[in-house]
BATISE-471936 format. One record per residue (C-alpha): residue number from 1; chain; residue in three letters; x, y, z. Coordinates in Angstrom, 2 decimals. Layout:
! BATISE-471936
NODE    nr   kette   rest         x         y         z
NODE   NUM       A    ALA         X         Y         Z
...
//
This chain:
! BATISE-471936
NODE    nr   kette   rest         x         y         z
NODE     1       A    MET    -21.65      6.54    -20.96
NODE     2       A    ASP    -19.31      6.61    -23.94
NODE     3       A    THR    -16.88      3.79    -23.16
NODE     4       A    MET    -14.54      4.88    -25.98
NODE     5       A    THR    -13.64      1.28    -26.83
NODE     6       A    ASP    -14.19     -0.93    -29.83
NODE     7       A    TYR    -14.00     -4.11    -27.77
NODE     8       A    SER    -16.40     -5.84    -25.43
NODE     9       A    SER    -15.23     -7.39    -22.17
NODE    10       A    GLU    -15.67    -10.83    -23.76
NODE    11       A    GLN    -13.42     -9.91    -26.69
NODE    12       A    ILE    -10.68     -8.52    -24.46
NODE    13       A    ILE    -10.82    -11.64    -22.26
NODE    14       A    GLY    -10.27    -13.67    -25.44
NODE    15       A    VAL     -7.16    -11.65    -26.28
NODE    16       A    PHE     -5.83    -12.18    -22.75
NODE    17       A    ASP     -6.48    -15.91    -22.95
NODE    18       A    GLU     -4.37    -16.11    -26.09
NODE    19       A    PHE     -1.52    -13.70    -25.35
NODE    20       A    VAL     -1.19    -12.92    -21.60
NODE    21       A    ILE      0.40    -15.24    -19.01
NODE    22       A    PRO     -2.48    -16.25    -16.70
NODE    23       A    ASN     -0.74    -15.60    -13.37
NODE    24       A    TYR     -3.55    -13.36    -12.11
NODE    25       A    GLY     -7.02    -14.42    -11.11
NODE    26       A    ARG     -9.05    -11.84    -13.02
NODE    27       A    TYR    -12.71    -10.88    -12.81
NODE    28       A    PRO    -14.57    -11.25    -16.14
NODE    29       A    ILE    -14.81     -7.52    -16.73
NODE    30       A    SER    -12.73     -5.13    -18.86
NODE    31       A    LEU    -12.52     -1.71    -17.21
NODE    32       A    VAL    -12.11      1.20    -19.59
NODE    33       A    LYS    -12.62      4.46    -17.68
NODE    34       A    GLY    -12.49      5.89    -14.17
NODE    35       A    GLU    -13.52      9.14    -12.53
NODE    36       A    GLY    -13.44      9.92     -8.82
NODE    37       A    SER    -14.34      6.76     -6.92
NODE    38       A    TYR    -16.09      5.19     -9.93
NODE    39       A    VAL    -15.02      2.99    -12.84
NODE    40       A    TRP    -16.89      1.79    -15.93
NODE    41       A    ASP    -16.57     -1.44    -17.87
NODE    42       A    ALA    -16.61     -1.92    -21.65
NODE    43       A    GLU    -20.38     -2.39    -21.57
NODE    44       A    GLY    -20.89      0.92    -19.80
NODE    45       A    ARG    -21.74     -0.44    -16.36
NODE    46       A    GLN    -20.67      1.76    -13.43
NODE    47       A    TYR    -18.97      0.49    -10.27
NODE    48       A    LEU    -18.23      2.29     -7.01
NODE    49       A    ASP    -14.65      1.30     -6.17
NODE    50       A    LEU    -13.71      1.10     -2.48
NODE    51       A    PHE    -10.42     -0.60     -3.34
NODE    52       A    PRO     -9.19      1.56     -6.23
NODE    53       A    GLY     -6.04      0.25     -7.85
NODE    54       A    TRP     -5.25     -1.91     -4.81
NODE    55       A    GLY     -4.74      1.35     -2.93
NODE    56       A    CYS     -2.66      3.04     -5.63
NODE    57       A    ASN     -5.43      5.41     -6.76
NODE    58       A    ILE     -5.28      7.25     -3.46
NODE    59       A    ILE     -6.87     10.42     -4.89
NODE    60       A    GLY     -9.35      8.56     -7.06
NODE    61       A    TYR     -9.48      7.98    -10.80
NODE    62       A    SER     -8.29     10.68    -13.23
NODE    63       A    PRO     -8.24     13.66    -10.83
NODE    64       A    ALA     -7.78     16.85    -12.83
NODE    65       A    PRO     -4.56     18.11    -11.13
NODE    66       A    LEU     -2.85     14.75    -11.66
NODE    67       A    VAL     -3.98     14.45    -15.29
NODE    68       A    LYS     -2.77     18.00    -16.01
NODE    69       A    ALA      0.62     17.39    -14.40
NODE    70       A    ILE      1.15     14.16    -16.37
NODE    71       A    GLN      0.11     15.76    -19.66
NODE    72       A    GLU      2.35     18.78    -19.17
NODE    73       A    GLN      5.34     16.70    -18.12
NODE    74       A    ALA      4.87     14.18    -20.95
NODE    75       A    ALA      5.04     17.06    -23.42
NODE    76       A    LYS      8.39     18.16    -22.00
NODE    77       A    LEU     10.36     15.12    -20.79
NODE    78       A    ILE      9.13     11.60    -20.01
NODE    79       A    HIS     12.37      9.83    -19.15
NODE    80       A    ILE     16.01     10.64    -18.63
NODE    81       A    PRO     18.76      8.62    -16.88
NODE    82       A    ASN     19.73      9.32    -13.30
NODE    83       A    THR     23.15     10.47    -14.49
NODE    84       A    TRP     21.45     13.85    -14.90
NODE    85       A    TYR     19.56     16.17    -12.56
NODE    86       A    THR     15.86     16.89    -13.09
NODE    87       A    GLU     13.64     19.44    -11.41
NODE    88       A    PRO     10.68     17.10    -10.74
NODE    89       A    GLN     12.79     14.54     -8.84
NODE    90       A    GLY     14.45     17.16     -6.66
NODE    91       A    LEU     11.18     18.88     -5.82
NODE    92       A    PHE      9.35     15.65     -5.03
NODE    93       A    ALA     12.18     14.48     -2.78
NODE    94       A    LYS     11.99     17.82     -0.97
NODE    95       A    PHE      8.20     17.47     -0.59
NODE    96       A    LEU      8.48     13.99      0.94
NODE    97       A    SER     11.26     15.04      3.30
NODE    98       A    LEU      9.43     18.13      4.53
NODE    99       A    HIS      6.29     16.09      5.21
NODE   100       A    GLY      8.29     13.20      6.67
NODE   101       A    PHE     12.04     12.94      7.10
NODE   102       A    GLY     15.37     12.21      5.46
NODE   103       A    LYS     16.56     11.79      1.89
NODE   104       A    ALA     14.93      9.92     -0.97
NODE   105       A    PHE     15.91      7.19     -3.40
NODE   106       A    PHE     13.32      6.59     -6.12
NODE   107       A    CYS     12.36      3.32     -7.79
NODE   108       A    ASN      9.22      1.92     -9.43
NODE   109       A    SER      7.39     -0.30     -6.94
NODE   110       A    GLY      6.96     -1.40     -3.35
NODE   111       A    ALA      8.96     -4.58     -3.85
NODE   112       A    GLU     11.86     -2.56     -5.29
NODE   113       A    SER     11.76     -0.19     -2.33
NODE   114       A    ILE     11.94     -3.13      0.07
NODE   115       A    GLU     14.86     -4.69     -1.81
NODE   116       A    GLY     16.71     -1.37     -1.65
NODE   117       A    ALA     15.93     -0.86      2.03
NODE   118       A    ILE     17.26     -4.32      2.92
NODE   119       A    LYS     20.43     -3.64      0.93
NODE   120       A    LEU     20.82     -0.23      2.59
NODE   121       A    ALA     20.41     -1.73      6.07
NODE   122       A    ARG     23.13     -4.31      5.40
NODE   123       A    LEU     25.44     -1.72      3.86
NODE   124       A    HIS     24.99      0.69      6.75
NODE   125       A    THR     25.60     -1.75      9.62
NODE   126       A    GLU     28.70     -3.77     10.44
NODE   127       A    GLU     29.64     -6.49      7.97
NODE   128       A    LYS     28.68     -9.24     10.41
NODE   129       A    ARG     25.17     -7.78     10.68
NODE   130       A    HIS     23.03     -9.31      7.95
NODE   131       A    LYS     19.92    -10.70      9.67
NODE   132       A    ILE     16.52     -9.05      9.16
NODE   133       A    ILE     13.62     -9.61     11.56
NODE   134       A    THR     10.14     -9.44     10.03
NODE   135       A    PHE      6.66    -10.44     11.21
NODE   136       A    GLU      4.18    -13.23     10.68
NODE   137       A    ASN      1.31    -12.33      8.30
NODE   138       A    SER      3.40     -9.55      6.78
NODE   139       A    PHE      3.53     -8.78      3.09
NODE   140       A    HIS      6.52     -7.01      1.55
NODE   141       A    GLY      6.49     -7.96     -2.14
NODE   142       A    ARG      7.19    -10.67     -4.70
NODE   143       A    THR     10.88    -10.24     -5.52
NODE   144       A    TYR     13.24    -12.60     -3.73
NODE   145       A    ALA     14.37    -10.64     -0.67
NODE   146       A    ALA     10.91     -9.07     -0.33
NODE   147       A    LEU      9.30    -12.49     -0.68
NODE   148       A    THR     11.61    -13.94      1.96
NODE   149       A    ALA     10.73    -11.03      4.25
NODE   150       A    THR      7.05    -11.85      3.70
NODE   151       A    ALA      6.44    -14.29      6.55
NODE   152       A    GLN      3.63    -16.21      4.88
NODE   153       A    PRO      4.57    -19.69      3.63
NODE   154       A    LYS      1.80    -19.72      0.99
NODE   155       A    TYR      3.69    -17.12     -1.05
NODE   156       A    GLN      7.02    -18.93     -0.74
NODE   157       A    GLU      5.97    -22.42     -1.78
NODE   158       A    GLY      7.82    -23.85     -4.77
NODE   159       A    VAL     10.23    -20.99     -5.37
NODE   160       A    GLY     13.02    -21.79     -2.92
NODE   161       A    PRO     15.69    -21.59     -1.86
NODE   162       A    LEU     14.94    -18.20     -0.35
NODE   163       A    ILE     17.38    -15.52      0.80
NODE   164       A    ALA     19.42    -16.28      3.92
NODE   165       A    GLY     19.30    -14.22      7.08
NODE   166       A    PHE     15.59    -13.63      7.74
NODE   167       A    ARG     13.88    -14.34     11.06
NODE   168       A    TYR     10.15    -14.12     11.84
NODE   169       A    ALA      8.33    -12.93     14.96
NODE   170       A    PRO      4.61    -12.74     15.79
NODE   171       A    PHE      3.09     -9.29     15.26
NODE   172       A    ASN      2.67     -7.33     18.52
NODE   173       A    ASP      5.11     -9.60     20.42
NODE   174       A    LEU      8.06     -7.60     21.73
NODE   175       A    ASN      9.42    -10.52     23.75
NODE   176       A    ALA      9.68    -12.65     20.61
NODE   177       A    VAL     11.57     -9.87     18.82
NODE   178       A    GLU     13.95     -9.47     21.71
NODE   179       A    GLU     14.72    -13.20     21.67
NODE   180       A    LEU     15.57    -13.06     17.96
NODE   181       A    LEU     17.86    -10.05     18.22
NODE   182       A    ASP     21.59    -10.73     18.30
NODE   183       A    GLU     24.87     -9.13     17.20
NODE   184       A    GLU     24.21    -10.24     13.61
NODE   185       A    THR     20.89     -8.38     13.31
NODE   186       A    ALA     20.98     -5.54     10.80
NODE   187       A    ALA     17.36     -4.41     10.97
NODE   188       A    ILE     13.79     -4.92     12.11
NODE   189       A    LEU     11.37     -4.56      9.18
NODE   190       A    ILE      7.65     -4.04      9.79
NODE   191       A    GLU      4.49     -2.62      8.26
NODE   192       A    PRO      3.12     -0.09     10.81
NODE   193       A    ILE     -0.28     -1.58      9.91
NODE   194       A    GLN     -0.32     -4.97      8.23
NODE   195       A    GLY     -2.39     -4.58      5.07
NODE   196       A    GLU     -2.63     -7.85      3.16
NODE   197       A    GLY     -2.37     -9.65      6.51
NODE   198       A    GLY     -5.82     -8.35      7.46
NODE   199       A    VAL     -5.46     -4.65      8.45
NODE   200       A    ASN     -3.74     -5.54     11.71
NODE   201       A    ILE     -3.12     -2.49     13.89
NODE   202       A    PRO     -0.22     -2.48     16.39
NODE   203       A    ASP     -0.89     -2.50     20.12
NODE   204       A    ASP     -0.15      0.68     22.04
NODE   205       A    GLY      3.58      0.86     22.70
NODE   206       A    PHE      4.55     -1.89     20.24
NODE   207       A    LEU      6.19      0.31     17.59
NODE   208       A    GLN      7.91      2.38     20.29
NODE   209       A    GLY      9.12     -0.87     21.82
NODE   210       A    LEU     10.65     -1.86     18.47
NODE   211       A    ARG     12.31      1.54     18.24
NODE   212       A    ASP     13.81      1.04     21.70
NODE   213       A    LEU     14.99     -2.50     20.91
NODE   214       A    ALA     16.63     -1.37     17.68
NODE   215       A    ASP     18.46      1.44     19.47
NODE   216       A    GLU     19.56     -0.81     22.32
NODE   217       A    ASN     20.89     -3.46     19.93
NODE   218       A    GLY     22.59     -1.23     17.37
NODE   219       A    CYS     20.37     -2.19     14.45
NODE   220       A    LEU     18.03     -0.22     12.20
NODE   221       A    LEU     14.24      0.07     12.22
NODE   222       A    ILE     12.57     -0.07      8.79
NODE   223       A    PHE      8.90      0.75      8.27
NODE   224       A    ASP      7.26     -0.65      5.16
NODE   225       A    GLU      4.86      2.21      4.41
NODE   226       A    VAL      4.02      1.07      0.89
NODE   227       A    GLN      0.35      0.92      1.90
NODE   228       A    THR      0.23      3.30      4.88
NODE   229       A    GLY      2.08      6.19      3.24
NODE   230       A    MET      0.87      9.30      1.42
NODE   231       A    GLY     -2.00     10.09      3.79
NODE   232       A    ARG     -3.67      6.68      3.88
NODE   233       A    THR     -4.01      6.64      7.68
NODE   234       A    GLY     -4.97     10.31      8.07
NODE   235       A    THR     -1.39     11.52      8.56
NODE   236       A    TRP      1.17     11.85      5.78
NODE   237       A    PHE      2.89      8.67      6.91
NODE   238       A    GLY      1.77      5.89      9.19
NODE   239       A    TYR      4.65      6.32     11.64
NODE   240       A    GLN      3.24      9.74     12.52
NODE   241       A    GLN      0.17      8.05     14.01
NODE   242       A    TRP      2.38      6.72     16.82
NODE   243       A    ASP      5.16      9.35     16.73
NODE   244       A    VAL      7.76      6.64     16.19
NODE   245       A    GLN     10.20      7.52     13.44
NODE   246       A    PRO     12.05      4.69     11.68
NODE   247       A    ASP     15.55      4.89     10.24
NODE   248       A    ILE     14.32      3.86      6.79
NODE   249       A    MET     10.84      4.04      5.27
NODE   250       A    THR      9.63      2.42      2.04
NODE   251       A    LEU      6.87      3.93     -0.09
NODE   252       A    ALA      4.89      3.05     -3.24
NODE   253       A    LYS      1.20      2.36     -4.10
NODE   254       A    GLY     -0.47      5.79     -3.67
NODE   255       A    LEU      2.83      7.68     -3.86
NODE   256       A    ALA      2.16      9.06     -7.36
NODE   257       A    GLY     -1.62      8.73     -7.49
NODE   258       A    GLY     -1.59      5.56     -9.60
NODE   259       A    VAL      1.53      6.13    -11.70
NODE   260       A    ALA      4.21      3.50    -11.02
NODE   261       A    CYS      6.50      4.94     -8.36
NODE   262       A    GLY      8.36      3.73     -5.29
NODE   263       A    ALA     10.77      5.36     -2.86
NODE   264       A    ILE     13.05      4.82      0.09
NODE   265       A    MET     13.31      7.59      2.68
NODE   266       A    ALA     16.37      7.31      4.92
NODE   267       A    LYS     17.65      9.38      7.80
NODE   268       A    GLU     20.47     11.79      7.01
NODE   269       A    GLU     23.05      9.59      8.77
NODE   270       A    VAL     21.87      6.41      7.03
NODE   271       A    ALA     21.29      7.64      3.47
NODE   272       A    PRO     24.98      7.98      2.42
NODE   273       A    SER     25.50      4.22      2.83
NODE   274       A    LEU     23.61      3.72     -0.43
NODE   275       A    ARG     26.71      5.00     -2.15
NODE   276       A    PRO     27.27      5.41     -5.91
NODE   277       A    GLY     27.51      2.12     -7.74
NODE   278       A    MET     25.80      0.07     -5.01
NODE   279       A    HIS     22.20      0.47     -6.10
NODE   280       A    ALA     20.22      1.92     -9.00
NODE   281       A    SER     16.90      1.92    -10.85
NODE   282       A    THR     16.76      2.69    -14.58
NODE   283       A    PHE     13.23      4.09    -14.55
NODE   284       A    GLY     13.24      5.17    -10.91
NODE   285       A    GLY     12.69      8.88    -10.41
NODE   286       A    ASN     11.69      9.47    -14.04
NODE   287       A    PRO     10.23     12.94    -14.64
NODE   288       A    LEU      6.72     11.64    -15.42
NODE   289       A    ALA      6.38      9.73    -12.14
NODE   290       A    MET      7.95     12.59    -10.17
NODE   291       A    ALA      5.54     15.14    -11.63
NODE   292       A    ALA      2.67     12.80    -10.81
NODE   293       A    GLY      3.91     12.33     -7.25
NODE   294       A    LEU      4.29     16.05     -6.66
NODE   295       A    ALA      0.82     16.70     -8.08
NODE   296       A    THR     -0.62     13.99     -5.83
NODE   297       A    GLY      1.00     15.47     -2.73
NODE   298       A    LYS     -0.10     19.00     -3.59
NODE   299       A    MET     -3.69     17.86     -4.23
NODE   300       A    ILE     -3.82     16.11     -0.85
NODE   301       A    GLU     -2.50     19.27      0.76
NODE   302       A    GLU     -4.51     21.90     -1.11
NODE   303       A    GLU     -7.83     20.04     -0.96
NODE   304       A    ASN     -7.43     19.14      2.74
NODE   305       A    LEU     -7.77     15.44      1.95
NODE   306       A    LEU     -6.23     14.36      5.25
NODE   307       A    ASP     -9.19     15.99      6.98
NODE   308       A    ASN    -11.61     14.32      4.59
NODE   309       A    CYS     -9.86     11.01      5.22
NODE   310       A    LEU    -10.48     11.30      8.96
NODE   311       A    GLN    -14.11     12.41      8.53
NODE   312       A    ARG    -14.95      9.59      6.14
NODE   313       A    SER    -13.04      7.14      8.34
NODE   314       A    ALA    -15.27      8.08     11.26
NODE   315       A    GLN    -18.31      7.63      9.00
NODE   316       A    PHE    -17.19      4.10      8.03
NODE   317       A    GLU    -16.42      3.25     11.64
NODE   318       A    THR    -19.80      4.40     12.95
NODE   319       A    PHE    -21.64      2.44     10.27
NODE   320       A    PHE    -19.69     -0.80     10.67
NODE   321       A    ASN    -19.74     -0.70     14.47
NODE   322       A    THR    -23.54     -0.48     14.28
NODE   323       A    LEU    -23.64     -3.26     11.69
NODE   324       A    GLN    -21.52     -5.45     13.95
NODE   325       A    GLN    -24.24     -5.28     16.60
NODE   326       A    GLU    -26.70     -6.65     14.04
NODE   327       A    LEU    -24.50     -9.37     12.55
NODE   328       A    PRO    -22.69    -11.97     14.68
NODE   329       A    ILE    -20.60    -12.98     11.64
NODE   330       A    ILE    -18.63     -9.72     12.07
NODE   331       A    GLN    -15.86    -10.60     14.52
NODE   332       A    GLU    -13.93     -7.34     14.57
NODE   333       A    ILE    -13.74     -3.95     12.84
NODE   334       A    ARG    -10.21     -2.59     12.31
NODE   335       A    ILE     -9.95      0.96     10.94
NODE   336       A    LYS     -7.18      3.52     10.70
NODE   337       A    GLY     -7.95      6.34      8.29
NODE   338       A    MET     -8.78      4.85      4.90
NODE   339       A    MET     -7.52      1.40      5.85
NODE   340       A    ILE    -10.53     -0.72      6.78
NODE   341       A    GLY    -10.73     -4.40      7.70
NODE   342       A    ILE    -13.98     -6.21      8.48
NODE   343       A    ASP    -13.02     -9.55     10.02
NODE   344       A    LEU    -15.70    -12.21      9.57
NODE   345       A    SER    -16.29    -15.61     11.12
NODE   346       A    ILE    -16.83    -16.99      7.60
NODE   347       A    PRO    -14.81    -16.73      4.35
NODE   348       A    SER    -14.85    -13.19      2.99
NODE   349       A    LEU    -14.25    -13.96     -0.70
NODE   350       A    PRO    -17.94    -14.57     -1.56
NODE   351       A    ALA    -18.67    -10.99     -0.51
NODE   352       A    VAL    -16.49     -9.69     -3.34
NODE   353       A    GLY    -18.63    -11.31     -6.03
NODE   354       A    LYS    -21.89    -10.37     -4.35
NODE   355       A    CYS    -20.78     -6.74     -4.04
NODE   356       A    MET    -19.64     -6.69     -7.66
NODE   357       A    GLU    -23.07     -7.85     -8.81
NODE   358       A    ARG    -24.46     -4.79     -7.04
NODE   359       A    GLY    -21.94     -2.39     -8.60
NODE   360       A    LEU    -19.42     -2.22     -5.74
NODE   361       A    LEU    -15.73     -3.23     -5.83
NODE   362       A    VAL    -14.08     -4.44     -2.59
NODE   363       A    ASN    -11.29     -6.85     -1.65
NODE   364       A    ALA    -11.03    -10.03      0.41
NODE   365       A    THR     -7.76    -10.87      2.16
NODE   366       A    HIS     -6.40    -13.31      4.70
NODE   367       A    ASP     -9.34    -15.70      4.24
NODE   368       A    THR    -11.89    -13.91      6.41
NODE   369       A    VAL    -11.20    -10.17      6.08
NODE   370       A    LEU    -13.14     -7.81      3.84
NODE   371       A    ARG    -10.65     -5.03      3.06
NODE   372       A    LEU    -11.33     -1.49      1.86
NODE   373       A    LEU     -8.78      1.13      0.79
NODE   374       A    PRO    -11.01      4.00     -0.42
NODE   375       A    ALA     -9.63      7.13     -2.05
NODE   376       A    LEU     -8.84      9.96      0.36
NODE   377       A    ASN    -11.30     12.20     -1.47
NODE   378       A    ILE    -14.24      9.81     -1.42
NODE   379       A    LYS    -17.53     11.65     -0.93
NODE   380       A    GLU    -19.86     11.27      2.04
NODE   381       A    GLU    -22.70      9.99     -0.14
NODE   382       A    ASP    -20.44      7.36     -1.71
NODE   383       A    VAL    -19.41      6.08      1.71
NODE   384       A    GLU    -23.09      5.75      2.57
NODE   385       A    LYS    -23.83      3.98     -0.72
NODE   386       A    GLY    -20.93      1.55     -0.36
NODE   387       A    CYS    -21.72      0.75      3.25
NODE   388       A    SER    -25.35      0.05      2.41
NODE   389       A    ILE    -24.35     -2.46     -0.25
NODE   390       A    ILE    -21.88     -4.18      2.08
NODE   391       A    ALA    -24.56     -4.40      4.76
NODE   392       A    GLU    -26.98     -5.96      2.30
NODE   393       A    VAL    -24.38     -8.50      1.19
NODE   394       A    LEU    -23.29     -9.46      4.70
NODE   395       A    HIS    -26.90     -9.90      5.81
NODE   396       A    GLU    -27.44    -12.19      2.83
NODE   397       A    MET    -24.30    -14.19      3.68
NODE   398       A    ALA    -25.37    -14.51      7.30
NODE   399       A    GLU    -28.73    -15.90      6.20
NODE   400       A    GLU    -26.98    -18.49      4.00
NODE   401       A    ILE    -25.10    -20.08      6.91
//
């Protein structure tokens, strides 16, 4: 394969060592090209990616409709301030509303969408209402309010003081939420499926119970759909899996197929509280990201990728359920669409390196969970290939115990 680069992975790593702040733990590989569910490094080695772009590349690498939309938009208008109207932003907002609900505010990332949603909840409710209830093992982002909402102490160490007004409840525990609710509560904020926390799926009735509690207590319900949105679970948005609509929904990751883009969707009666002058995003809603988002949505729709998501999800589930019977180290399989968690009785991180050696990219999270977020258009044969490598690796790890 023509890598189209003048630099080896080793040379690029040297540049990073000299000029880039080392806040990320990086693998010793420089990736230079992607197509479908595959990427190539500077040396020309191919990898099957079952965790493309940390879930952002929801329709794979360099899909033709997305590339075309970006190229055409870049030739016309890349950026313009939000003091003007643009066709791409209006049309993408309409698309999201028709497939979900409400009105849109656009930003650049998941953390930004969470910050805006928290601000909107406090603006919309009575002045005395400022408290936000979130959930243990959640992950909402790295900016200060989002970090405070993230109920995992390991991410908060050394950067205090945090933002006031946040309270934490165990996931799937309605009684704990009810005990935390009071007349100062502005909102309940939750991921419909906890992603970084280990692909934790809510119990039947839990999300509806939160909806009922919010309504009974005069506060808002916010769903963090940064990871579950844009078809990831097999429906356009995760809330549709349980038919429980929130008041506010946050989106990012796969929203624009890998282009930086975030959004807040708010019900008609809530949206006006984000009034002029109270919130903004310089790059949010820029024409390039909006064209990419619209192209992503249309590709999912026109190529029936929600159907493919469900078919490939069933394929993963069948394989891993069978594998679990063979391997006692597999504690639990948690799958909803193209969100897959394989919970092990041993640390999951070694599996990442072993898979990479075999040309497969996966993720480890929450100490023991092997996490996959495949593209919605992943092919049947690539699911089979990836599963076979994972099985080989987990068998090897089991033998090493």
